[in-house]
C-alpha positions in Angstrom: -106.3 68.3 -99.1 -104.5 71.6 -99.5 -107.6 73.7 -98.9 -108.9 75.0 -95.5 -112.3 73.4 -96.0 -111.3 69.7 -96.0 -109.4 69.7 -92.7 -112.6 70.9 -91.0 -114.6 67.9 -92.1 -111.9 65.3 -92.6 -112.1 63.3 -89.4 -115.8 63.4 -88.9 -117.2 63.1 -92.4 -114.7 63.0 -95.3 -112.4 60.1 -94.2 -115.2 57.8 -92.8 -117.3 58.3 -95.9 -114.6 57.5 -98.3 -113.4 54.6 -96.2 -116.9 53.1 -96.2 -117.2 53.6 -100.0 -114.0 51.6 -100.7 -114.1 49.1 -97.8 -117.7 48.1 -98.5 -120.8 48.1 -96.2 -119.5 45.2 -94.2 -115.9 46.5 -94.0 -114.3 47.7 -90.8 -115.2 51.2 -89.5 -112.9 53.8 -88.2 -112.6 52.4 -84.7 -111.7 49.1 -86.3 -109.0 50.8 -88.4 -107.4 52.2 -85.3 -107.5 48.7 -83.7 -106.0 47.1 -86.9 -103.2 49.7 -87.0 -102.3 49.1 -83.4 -102.2 45.3 -84.0 -100.1 45.5 -87.1 -97.7 48.0 -85.5 -97.5 46.2 -82.1 -96.9 49.5 -80.3 -95.7 49.5 -76.7 -94.7 52.1 -74.1 -91.6 54.1 -75.1 -91.8 53.3 -78.9 -91.2 55.9 -81.6 -93.8 55.8 -84.4 -94.1 57.7 -87.6 -97.5 58.4 -89.2 -97.0 59.0 -92.9 -99.6 61.3 -94.6 -101.1 61.9 -91.2 -103.7 64.4 -92.3 -105.3 66.0 -89.3 -103.5 63.7 -86.9 -106.3 61.4 -85.7 -104.1 58.3 -85.9 -101.0 60.2 -84.7 -102.8 61.2 -81.5 -104.0 57.6 -80.9 -100.4 56.4 -81.3 -99.2 59.0 -78.9 -101.6 57.8 -76.2 -100.4 54.2 -76.8 -96.7 54.8 -76.6 -97.1 57.1 -73.6 -94.9 59.9 -72.3 -91.8 57.7 -72.8 -92.5 57.4 -76.5 -93.0 59.7 -79.4 -95.5 59.9 -82.3 -94.5 61.9 -85.3 -97.0 62.8 -88.1 -95.8 64.0 -91.5 -97.9 65.4 -94.3 -97.5 67.6 -97.3 -100.6 69.7 -96.6 -100.0 72.8 -94.5 -103.7 73.2 -93.7 -104.0 69.6 -92.6 -101.0 70.0 -90.3 -102.4 73.2 -88.8 -105.5 71.4 -87.8 -103.5 68.5 -86.5 -101.4 70.8 -84.3 -104.4 72.6 -83.0 -106.3 69.4 -82.1 -103.3 67.8 -80.5 -102.6 70.9 -78.4 -106.2 70.8 -77.3 -105.9 67.1 -76.4 -102.9 68.0 -74.2 -100.5 65.5 -75.8 -96.9 66.6 -75.4 -95.4 63.5 -77.0 -96.8 64.1 -80.5 -95.0 66.2 -83.2 -95.8 67.2 -86.7 -93.5 67.8 -89.7 -94.4 69.1 -93.2 -92.7 66.9 -95.8 -92.9 64.4 -98.7 -93.5 60.7 -98.0 -91.2 59.9 -100.9 -88.3 61.9 -99.3 -88.8 61.4 -95.6 -86.5 63.9 -93.8 -85.4 61.5 -91.0 -82.3 59.5 -90.3 -82.2 55.8 -91.1 -83.4 53.5 -88.3 -85.2 56.3 -86.4 -88.5 54.7 -85.7 -89.8 51.4 -84.2 -93.0 51.6 -86.3 -94.3 53.3 -89.4 -98.0 53.7 -90.4 -99.4 54.9 -93.7 -103.2 54.7 -93.9 -105.4 55.8 -96.8 -102.7 57.7 -98.7 -100.2 55.2 -100.2 -102.1 54.8 -103.4 -102.1 58.5 -104.0 -98.3 58.9 -104.0 -96.6 59.6 -107.3 -94.0 56.9 -106.6 -95.4 54.6 -103.9 -92.5 52.2 -104.1 -90.0 55.0 -103.5 -92.1 55.9 -100.4 -92.0 52.3 -99.3 -88.2 52.3 -99.6 -88.0 55.4 -97.5 -90.4 54.1 -94.9 -88.4 50.9 -94.7 -85.1 52.8 -94.3 -86.3 54.8 -91.3 -87.4 51.6 -89.5 -85.2 50.0 -86.9 -84.4 46.2 -87.3 -87.5 44.5 -86.0 -89.6 47.6 -86.7 -93.2 47.2 -87.9 -94.9 48.7 -90.9 -98.7 49.0 -91.5 -100.4 50.2 -94.7 -104.0 50.7 -95.6 -104.5 51.1 -99.3 -106.2 49.8 -102.4 -106.5 46.2 -103.7 -107.8 45.1 -107.0 -110.6 42.6 -107.4 -110.0 39.3 -109.2 -113.3 39.5 -111.2 -112.9 41.0 -114.7 -116.1 43.0 -114.7 -115.3 44.5 -111.3 -111.7 45.3 -112.4 -113.1 47.3 -115.4 -115.2 49.4 -113.0 -112.2 49.8 -110.7 -110.1 51.0 -113.6 -112.6 53.8 -114.4 -112.7 54.7 -110.7 -108.9 54.9 -110.5 -108.7 57.0 -113.6 -111.2 59.5 -112.2 -109.7 59.6 -108.7 -106.0 59.5 -109.6 -105.6 56.6 -107.2 -103.4 53.6 -108.0 -104.9 50.2 -107.6 -102.5 47.5 -106.4 -102.8 43.9 -107.3 -103.7 41.7 -104.4 -100.3 40.2 -104.0 -98.3 43.2 -105.2 -97.6 44.7 -101.8 -97.1 41.4 -100.0 -94.4 40.7 -102.6 -92.9 44.2 -102.3 -92.6 43.8 -98.5 -91.0 40.4 -98.8 -88.5 41.7 -101.3 -87.5 44.5 -98.8 -86.8 42.0 -96.0 -90.1 42.0 -94.1 -91.3 38.9 -92.4 -94.5 37.9 -90.6 -96.5 39.7 -93.3 -100.2 39.9 -92.7 -102.9 41.0 -95.1 -106.6 41.6 -94.9 -108.6 42.5 -98.0 -112.0 44.2 -97.7 -113.9 45.7 -100.6 -111.3 47.2 -102.9 -108.9 48.0 -100.0 -106.3 46.1 -98.0 -104.6 46.3 -94.7 -101.1 44.9 -95.0 -98.1 45.0 -92.6 -95.0 43.2 -91.6 -91.9 43.2 -89.4 -88.5 44.2 -90.8 -86.1 41.4 -90.3 
């Protein structure tokens, strides 16, 4: 993710291919992911939304269009090369209400209660301390703010779990138990928690009480 090569192929090839591998053949495609994100986040005109680990900004730009000129979409990522591509593509798209910041998801450089919604798709399982990142994402949400995550979910079958463990070891990804994030959200004060499991992935989100 830190090279110059991956940002060139990320949106068209890299991200869709990895998503299909982990979501399964019958899992939702990229257009469906954007739709699910919008549903979980409940975005409206004038909202402020944070896209954590935004990569090349494909979701950030979609959020910017949804919240309109009265709103703001901010993408944050640790990769300078990803952000350079995000800025270039967003400028080309003519979106003036999208901004990008280089930073660590576990130490978000924003004031508490800064955003109406926070999204983190396809990266949460790669963080060194995902629960620390979850704490920071929660802290920057306003009361009634919405969170949306797309990450891993372990299978209940023992043979499949063994194969998942090998995959996780090779990829460096953490595999979350199916109720782990639901419980983590509830413990942090989220309500109206929704979860959809597909393949070895899950979409999960909630509203901060």
